[in-house]
N, C-alpha and C positions, 0 to 999 in steps of 0.2 A: 350419149354416154358422157359421164363426168370425167374430167382429166384427174389423173392421180398418179402416184408413184408407189412402187413397193421396194422394200429393201430385204434382202435374204442372204443366207449363207448356203453355199452349195458344196458338194464333194466333202462332206464331214466337217464343214468349217474351213476349209482350205482356200475356197473361193469366195470373195465378197461380190454380190450381185445386186444391181439396182436396174429398174426398168420403169418407163414411164409412157404414159399416153397424154399428149400435149395438144391435140388437134384444136380445142377450142382456145386454147392459151395462144397458139401461134395465129389462129384466126383472128383474135382480138388484136394482136399486133398488127396484122395485114390490113384490117379495117381501120385502125388508126393512122397508119402510116401510108396506106394506098400502095403497098409495094406491088410491083409486078412479079410474074411467076418466079423467075430466077432469084430475084432478090428476096422473096419470100422463103423460098427453100434454103438460101444461105442463112437468113436470119432466124429461120425456125429451128434449123440444126443447131445453131449456136446457142439459142435460147433453151432448147431441150438439154443440151450438155450442161448448161448454166444451171438450170434447176436441179439437175441429178447431182452435180458437183456441190451445190449449196447444201443438199440433204446429207452430205458426208460430214459437215461441220456440226457443232453442238452450240447451244446457247444463242445469245444474241449476236451472230456474226454475219457478215456480208462477204460476197466475193464480187469482183468485177473483171469481166473478160474483155479484152481489146485485140481485135484481129485486124492487122493491116497487111494486106497482101499485094498491094500495088495494082489490083484491078479496078475496073469501072465503079464497082460497088462503094469503093472507099472504105472507111473504117466500119467495122461492126462492133457495137458496144452493148453488152449485156451486164445486167445486175441482177443478182440473186440473193436470197436469204435462206436461212435454215427451215422456213416453215412452208416452203413449196410456192412462194411468190417470186416471179420473175418479170423483168421488163427489158426491152431492148430496141435499138433502132440500128439503121444503116445510114451512111452518109447520103448516098444517091439511091433511093428507093425504087427509081424508075428504070431498072435494069432488067432487060430480059434477052436470053438467047434461044436459039433452036437446041434441040437435043444433042448431046454429045455421041461419041462412038457407041456407047452402051445404051443408047436410047434414053437416057436420063437427063434431067435438067442440068445444064453446063455449069455447076455451081464453080467449080476451079477456074473457069474463064472469068466468072464475074468477080470472084474474090481475089485472084491472081495468086501467084506462088512465090513472089519475091518479097518476103516480109516475115512479120513475126506474129506469134500467138502469146499474149501476156495474160498472166492470171494475178490478181492483187486480192489477197484474203485479208480482211480487217477482223482479227480474231478478238479484238477489245484489248490488245496489248499496246505498249507504247509505240512499237514498231509494227508496221503491216507486212506480212510476207508476200513477197514478189517473186514469181517465176516467169521467165521468158524462154521460149524456143523459136527457130526458124520454122516457116511453114514447110512441109513435106510434100503436101499434094494440092492444097487449096480445097480439098473436098470436105475438109473439117473433121470427119470421122477418124482418118487416119491421122490428122493433126493433133486432136486431142489424145489419141493413143501415144504419139510421140511423146507429147507434153508429160503424160503421167510417168513415162519410162525415163526421160531424159531429166526432168525438172524434180519429180517427186520420188523418182527411183522405185516406182511401183510397176511392174509388168501388168499391162492392162489390155482390154479389147473394148473399143467403143463403136457402138453402132448407131447411126443417126439417119432419120429419113423424113421427108416431107413430100406428100402428093398434092399437087395442086391442079384445080380444075381449069378448063379453057378460059373462064372469066376471072382467072388469077384468085379466087377464093380457095381456101384451104379444104382438101378433102380428108387428109389423115396426116398425122404427125406423131412421132414418138421416137424412142431410143433405148438404149441399154448401155450400161457401164459393168464389166466384169474385171475383177481385181484378183491376181494372185498373191496369196499370203506367204510369208517367208517359209522356207522348207516344204513346199508343195512338191511332191514327186512329179518327175518330168512325165510319167505315164498319165497324170491327171491333166497336165497342160496340153499334152498331145491329143487327149481325148476332147478337150474343150475346143481346141483348135479345129479338129475334123467336124465337130458339131456346128461351129459357126460358119465354116466353108459351105456347108449343105443348107444353110438357113436362107430363106427367101428374103427379099428386101424387106426391112422393118416397116416401112410405110405401107407395103402391100399387105403385110400381115395385120397392121392396125386397122387398114381399111376393110378388111374381111372380118372384123370384130375380135381379133385375138386381144385378150387383155394382157396388161402388163404381167400378172401372174403366169399365165399361159405361154407368153413369150419366153420367160425364164425357164418354164417346164419344157419348152421345146429346145432350149440350149442345154440345160443340164439334165433333164430327165426328172419325172415326178418324185422318184425315190430319193433323189439327191438334194432336195431343197428343203430349207427350213425359213419359212417366212418370219421376219422380225417386225415389220412396221409397214403401214400404209397410210398415207395422207394426201389430201387434195392438192392439186396444182393449179395455179390460176396466174394471169396476168395481173399485176398490181403494181402502181406507181406510188411512190411516197411523197410526190410534190404536193403543195399546197399554196394558197394565196399567201399565207403567213411567212412560208419560206422564201417566196419571191419578194416579199416585202422586206424581210431581213437583209437578203441580198442586194435590193436596191439601196437600202440605208448605208450599207457598206461603200456605195459609189461616193458617198460625201455630199455635204449640202450644196457646194458649187455645181457639181454635175446635175443634181436634182433640180437646182434652179434653171439650169440651161434647159433641162426637158419641159419644166414648166413654162419658160418664156417661149420656147419654140412650137410646143406642141399643145401644152395644157393637159395632156393626159399620157398614160403610158400603157402599152399592152406587151405581155410577156408570154412566152410560149415554152412549155417543157419539151426538151428534145426527146424524152423517153415515151411520153404518151400523146404529145400534141395537144394537150389541154391548154386553153389560153385564160389568162387572168388580166383584167382591166383595172386600171387605177386611175380614178379622176383627180382634178385639180386639188380638191380638198384633201384627199389622201396623200398626194404628193407633197402638199405643204406640211402635213403632220410628219411625213418620213423625212423632209429636210430638217424639220425642227428636232427630230430624234437624232439625226445624223450630227447635228451641231452641238446637241448636248453631249453626244458621245465623244465628240473632239475635246471638249472642255476637260 
């Protein structure tokens, strides 16, 4: 099954709803970074949230999520756009613990709880929008729920889940975001809360073949939904050799000459996708000349 997300309105337009299947997307991140199970669950939850949040924006916009909880996993960085493309990494991919008291992967222990969740949105304006909140649980679903309420003043419910196989590969991943529109009756909110409480884990539903559409139907009821949009979700990185070339030119002629003298070549690696780019001596000489021209 392909990864995709759907956007809908529920309860007569009073609730904005998004749901996504991200199994292959998270799998690609796991393969590229060789994350162990708990690290995979943390990264997958953050990437699922990121791609859904990206879909809330319009035009050629991007958002970056940074989660620093003080746990052994280190920082989680996720980058997403409005077209269902997302990428991400963790500082320490080789983190895994046994199950927590609920029998689930102990994501909170890996992420930590003494830190912040930061979202930076590049909306194409002069200034970027930035919102930051303290982590409340380290499980990430609750943390994103708190972010929407505290930073964007939108009451929300966020469900995120990743199931990992014994060999650390990804079995299922997905999530949902529900947001309450202004002047929504308390009765609607109460009904929604009760439905969410009775919901099985999102990852379990995805594993059983529940589609993003059916996931929202489980929450809101078939008669309450109006689907607006559906589009693919995938792991995608915007890195390129040309971008790394520009970055190396910015080091300046002296630094590039030092690399030429010491090694005679350079190898760079993208943190988001682990792709490597090699530059030989001739290319380094060309970049040094470009840097010198730039300085004049």
